[in-house]
Every structure is written in structure tokens, then in C-alpha cells.
C-alpha positions in Angstrom: -126.6 -73.4 109.6 -127.7 -70.7 107.3 -125.7 -69.7 104.4 -125.5 -66.0 103.6 -126.9 -65.0 100.3 -124.5 -63.8 97.6 -126.1 -60.3 97.7 -125.6 -59.9 101.4 -122.0 -61.1 101.2 -121.1 -58.5 98.5 -118.9 -55.7 99.8 -119.6 -52.1 98.8 -117.0 -50.4 96.6 -115.3 -47.2 97.9 -117.3 -45.1 95.5 -120.6 -46.6 96.7 -119.6 -46.1 100.3 -118.8 -42.4 99.6 -122.1 -41.8 97.7 -124.0 -43.4 100.5 -122.5 -41.1 103.1 -122.9 -37.8 101.0 -126.0 -35.8 101.8 -128.2 -35.1 98.8 -127.0 -31.9 97.0 -129.6 -29.1 96.7 -130.2 -27.9 93.2 -128.7 -24.5 92.7 -130.6 -21.5 91.4 -129.6 -20.5 87.9 -126.9 -17.8 87.8 -128.1 -14.5 86.3 -125.2 -13.2 84.1 -124.1 -9.7 85.0 -125.6 -6.9 82.8 -123.0 -6.0 80.3 -121.7 -2.5 80.9 -122.1 0.2 78.3 -119.4 2.1 76.6 -117.8 5.0 78.5 -119.9 7.6 76.5 -122.9 9.8 76.8 -125.5 10.1 74.0 -127.2 13.4 73.4 -130.8 12.8 72.4 -132.7 15.6 70.6 -136.4 14.7 70.4 -138.6 17.0 68.3 -142.4 16.9 68.5 -144.3 18.7 65.7 -148.1 19.0 66.3 -150.0 20.1 63.2 -153.7 20.9 63.3 -155.3 21.5 60.0 -154.1 24.7 58.4 -152.8 26.2 61.6 -149.1 26.9 62.1 -147.4 23.8 63.5 -146.5 23.8 67.2 -142.9 22.4 67.8 -141.4 21.2 71.0 -137.8 20.1 71.4 -136.6 18.0 74.4 -132.9 17.3 74.8 -131.3 14.9 77.3 -127.9 13.5 77.8 -127.8 9.9 78.8 -125.0 7.4 79.4 -124.8 4.4 77.1 -127.2 1.7 78.2 -128.7 3.8 81.0 -132.2 5.5 81.2 -133.2 9.1 81.0 -136.6 10.4 82.2 -138.2 13.8 81.7 -141.5 14.7 83.2 -143.3 18.0 82.5 -147.0 18.8 83.2 -149.4 21.6 84.2 -153.0 20.7 84.7 -154.0 18.4 81.8 -151.0 19.4 79.7 -148.3 16.8 79.7 -145.0 15.9 78.1 -143.2 12.8 79.5 -140.2 11.1 77.8 -138.2 8.0 78.8 -135.2 7.0 76.7 -132.6 4.3 76.8 -129.8 4.6 74.3 -127.4 1.8 73.4 -124.3 1.9 71.1 -124.4 -1.5 69.4 -121.5 -0.6 67.1 -119.6 2.4 65.8 -121.8 4.9 63.9 -125.2 3.4 65.1 -127.3 4.1 68.1 -130.3 2.0 69.3 -132.8 4.0 71.3 -135.9 2.8 73.2 -138.2 5.7 73.5 -141.4 6.2 75.4 -143.4 9.3 74.9 -146.6 10.6 76.5 -147.8 13.9 75.0 -151.0 15.9 75.6 -150.8 19.5 74.4 -152.9 22.5 75.4 -156.2 22.9 73.5 -156.8 25.9 71.3 -160.1 26.7 73.1 -162.1 25.5 76.1 -164.0 23.0 73.9 -160.8 21.8 72.2 -159.2 18.9 74.1 -156.6 17.2 71.9 -156.2 13.5 72.3 -153.1 12.4 74.1 -150.3 10.6 72.2 -148.6 7.6 73.9 -145.9 5.8 72.0 -143.2 3.2 72.8 -140.7 2.2 70.1 -137.2 1.0 69.6 -135.2 2.3 66.6 -131.6 2.0 65.3 -130.4 5.2 63.8 -127.2 6.6 62.3 -125.3 8.7 64.8 -125.9 12.4 64.4 -128.6 12.1 61.8 -132.2 13.3 62.5 -134.9 10.7 61.6 -138.7 10.7 61.8 -139.5 7.8 64.2 -143.3 8.2 64.2 -146.1 10.2 62.7 -149.5 9.7 64.1 -153.0 10.9 63.3 -155.7 11.9 65.7 -158.7 9.8 64.8 -161.2 12.5 65.7 -159.6 15.4 63.8 -157.1 16.4 61.1 -154.3 16.7 63.6 -151.0 14.9 63.1 -148.1 14.6 65.4 -144.6 13.8 64.2 -141.7 12.7 66.4 -138.1 13.1 65.2 -135.0 11.8 67.0 -131.3 12.7 66.7 -128.8 10.7 68.7 -125.2 12.0 68.9 -122.5 10.1 70.8 -120.3 12.3 73.0 -117.0 10.8 74.0 
């Protein structure tokens, strides 16, 4: 007569029996946390563009947009090759400060048929004091004595 081996005679524990009967669990996709909502406030953004060419009188453009906290504002303006596009996303990280991500595309009209000013394209993020105007960029045209200055003022409106 054959004697059963000690391994074959061993009984499974209840936990081993349950594990053996459970189907393998599928790995779950990582949960994406919900985007934190912004404050219940609008931010007025005043964006000033000053285009200076040599000794000529500077050309100034002002764009104003009202955007909810942590939302995006977009303005598109063009005619032919002339273009002014602005995207902005303000955020109120704490009282008295405003963080703004700003993208600007600007191509002004030339002063003559042979003058075709180089376009300006900028993307930047700044933290500014609420209600205070600040120069966020000043760029130079590599082919001329033209400079373009961009100012930003962010005012929270509750």
C-alpha cells in the first residue's frame, strides 16, 4: 500500500482556499485628482504694448480682458498681416498677489511698403501685486532699433 506524502496530506487553510478561488484583480488606473476650483472672483487684466521705433513717437495698444480665477481668456485680432493675439490665465495664489500666464503674438503694421516689422511672440508666467502695473517684458528687434515693451496690471474684482 502506498503511503500518502506529508505534502499531499496537508489541508489548505481557509485563507489559502479563499485566495485560490478569487480571480486575479486587475490593476486600477491611477486616479487623476480633480482640478482645484478657483476663487469666486474675476481678474481684470490690462495689457499695454508699447512699440518704439527709433526716434518716432511710440505706438501704444491696450487690451483689457476680464477672466475668472484659474480660467483662460483669449483675444484674437488680425487684418491681413497685422496681428494681435493674447491668451491669459490668471490665478490668485494668495491675497494681494496674482499669478498670470500670458502668451502674446504681435505683428504691427509697417510704416511703409518696404517696412515689415518682425513679429513678437512671448509666453511667460509672472506673479505680480494686485492693482500694480509692471513691465513683464521688453524685447528688441534684431534687425532694427525697434523695441517692444509689454506691461501688465491685474486687478481682482470680487
